DOMIFI-519074 format. One record per atom (N, C-alpha, C): residue in three letters; x negated, y negated, z. Coordinates in steps of 0.02 Angstrom, whole numbers, plus 50000, padded with zeros to 5 digits. Layout:
N
AlaXYZ/...
end
This chain:
78
Met554715424049305/Met554105422749307/Met553695428849280/Thr553195427849242/Thr552845433049208/Thr552325436049257/Asn552045441249237/Asn551495444649274/Asn550865439749279/Leu550695437549228/Leu550145432149224/Leu550275425949275/Glu550865423849273/Glu550995418149311/Glu551005419849385/Ile551225426449400/Ile551245428749465/Ile550515428949492/Leu550115432049455/Leu549355432249463/Leu549095426149473/Glu549175420749445/Glu548945413549442/Glu549145410949512/Gln549815411649533/Gln549975409049591/Gln549615412549649/Leu549515419349644/Leu549215422749702/Leu548485420649714/Lys548135418449652/Lys547505416149658/Lys547425410149707/Met548005405949706/Met548015399749744/Met548025400349819/Leu548285406749837/Leu548295407749911/Leu547675410149940/Pro547615409850007/Pro546995411450043/Pro546915419450037/Thr546315421650039/Thr546255429250036/Thr546615433250083/Ala546645431150144/Ala547055435150197/Ala547845434950178/Glu548045430150149/Glu548755430350131/Glu548945434550064/Arg548365433750019/Arg548485438349965/Arg548405445749984/Leu548085447150029/Leu547995454550055/Leu548645456350086/Lys548905452950125/Lys549575454550165/Lys550065455950107/Ile550115452150051/Ile550575452749997/Ile550505459149963/Val549825461049948/Val549675466549908/Val549885472749955/Glu549665472750024/Glu549765477850068/Glu550605479150069/Ser551005474050078/Ser551675474950081/Ser551955477750015/Thr551775474949959/Thr551945477949894/Thr551835485049881/Val551255487649901/Val551075494749889/Val551445498249940/His551615496650005/His552015499250050/His552755500650023/Glu553055495749995/Glu553645495649963/Glu553775500449905/Leu553205500549867/Leu553105504949805/Leu553145512049835/Arg552685514149884/Arg552665520249901/Arg553345522549929/Glu553715518949961/Glu554385520749989/Glu554825521849931/Glu554865517449880/Glu555255518549825/Glu555155525149780/Leu554465526849779/Leu554265532149755/Leu554495539149789/Glu554375539049850/Glu554625543749892/Glu555445545049895/Asp555735539549892/Asp556465539849893/Asp556695542549831/Ala556415540149775/Ala556655542249705/Ala556415549249688/Gln555865551249721/Gln555465557749703/Gln555415558649631/Leu555145553149595/Leu555045553249528/Leu554355557349515/Pro554325560149453/Pro553675562749434/Pro553145558449443/Gly552575560949466/Gly552005555649484/Gly552015554049555/Ala552515554249586/Ala552535552849658/Ala552155557849695/Gln551975556749753/Gln551565561449784/Gln552035567549807/Val551815573849789/Val552115579649808/Val552015581249884/Thr552515580849915/Thr552445582949984/Thr552475590050008/Gly552205591950051/Gly552205599050084/Gly552995602250087/Gly553445597050108/Gly554095598950112/Gly554455601650050/Arg554205598549992/Arg554485599649925/Arg554175606549898/Leu553555607649914/Leu553185613049894/Leu553425618749929/Ala553585617949998/Ala553865623750039/Ala554535625150017/Gln554935620849999/Gln555625622349963/Gln555575626749908/Ala555075623949858/Ala555055628449798/Ala554775635249810/Ala554345636149861/Ala554075643049874/Ala554625646349893/Gln555085644049940/Gln555595647349974/Gln556115649049920/Ala556255644849873/Ala556755647649820/Ala556525652849774/Leu555815653749775/Leu555575658349724/Leu555335665249766/Leu555365664549831/Leu555165670549875/Leu555465676949852/Asp556145677249844/Asp556485683049830/Asp556295685949763/Asp556155681049710/Asp555945683649646/Asp555295687049659/Tyr554845684849693/Tyr554115687349695/Tyr554125693349741/Thr554615694549784/Thr554515700549829/Thr554955706349795/Thr555385704749743/Thr555735710249710/Thr555605711049638/Asp555225706649605/Asp555015708049534/Asp554325708849531/Ser554145715349516/Ser553435717749514/Ser553015714449459/Glu553455713349403/Glu553105709549353/Glu552885703049365/Leu553065699949405/Leu552845692949421/Leu552115693349463/Thr552025699149498/Thr551455699849534/Thr551035705249512/Ala551135706449448/Ala550735712149414/Ala549915710649423/Phe549775704649403/Phe549085702749394/Phe548735701549464/Thr549055702249513/Thr548755701249585/Thr548375707849603/Ser548505713549567/Ser548135719049572/Ser547365718549557/Leu547305713249509/Leu546625711649490/Leu546205708149538/Asp546515704849585/Asp546225699749636/Asp545515703649671/Ser545525708849675/Ser544885712349710/Ser544395714049654/Glu544535713249597/Glu543985714249545/Glu543475709949543/Pro542835710849533/Pro542285705849526/Pro542435701349465/Leu542255695149470/Leu542305689949424/Leu541735689649379/His541755690849306/His541175690049269/His541225684149229/Ala540665680249215/Ala540735674949178/Ala540695675749104/
end
């Protein structure tokens, strides 16, 4: 069945039934994206925390990575 055929069949259903189908489809897609952790999937705080933890040692021991932070207190000029 093509996308167009599916859409045509959906149009024949009552609005409430179509809404249920759309909601369950979106829910399934979100679960698949989270499971696959594909690019474009929502980045979760857990993944960000893992990345930050992995780089923590580099940033605490390598002064070249934080050299520009000394400019943080400088005024910003446009």
